[in-house]
Phi, psi and omega in degrees: 000133181293154177265000179223162178295138173260114186294128176289167174293327181292319178296323182294315183305331187278349177242114183300316184303311185289318178304316180301318178290314181297323178297321175297317182300311178300315183291316184298319182274345186064040185208150175282342184286129177239122187274169196294333180298316180294320175304321179289319180285350179299335179297341181229084183308324178288321178297320176301309185292319178301308183296320179292319178301318181288318174300314180300319181295328181254339182252353185235009177244153178303146180204188175293329177258137180291160186294328178295315175298319179297316176296325179293319180292321179298322175304303187301314182297317182295326174298310179302323182269357174076026183263096182302320174302313178287322171308305183296311186296313184283333171293321178291327177284325174296321178297320177296333182265006173109004181292125179277170174294325176298317183290322179300316178298314177299321172304313182295324177289328172294313174311305186295319183294312179298324178294315179302305181291329172301316182296318181295315179298323180290318183291325182272349179055043182292128179288154177283140176289137180313326182293341178261357177289130183265127181267000000 
């Protein structure tokens, strides 16, 4: 259950700032669907706009990483942060961008491995090798 109100399309229509962001989400994604994260953020129009602009600038424009890889990174971070909503939404997005079941399985194995070895290194307080230090 959400801790905030999820704005309906009728409520969005009544607020020009929120409507502008929702219209941009729909146009950018080429879909009429606006997911619940945006409906929750609509209670704070400046925060909604700021968050959408940041997401849009990193997740929807050409860059060095392809769109599927970006979504897979988002999945990994969402797993590490325990965000079920983001795991589900970005897994769906990655699959829509071509992630196969085999790639998803391998990604989950890497996430699990990284979590395990991160915990070991943290617990053992292993010092960073001088060769790995970034200057």
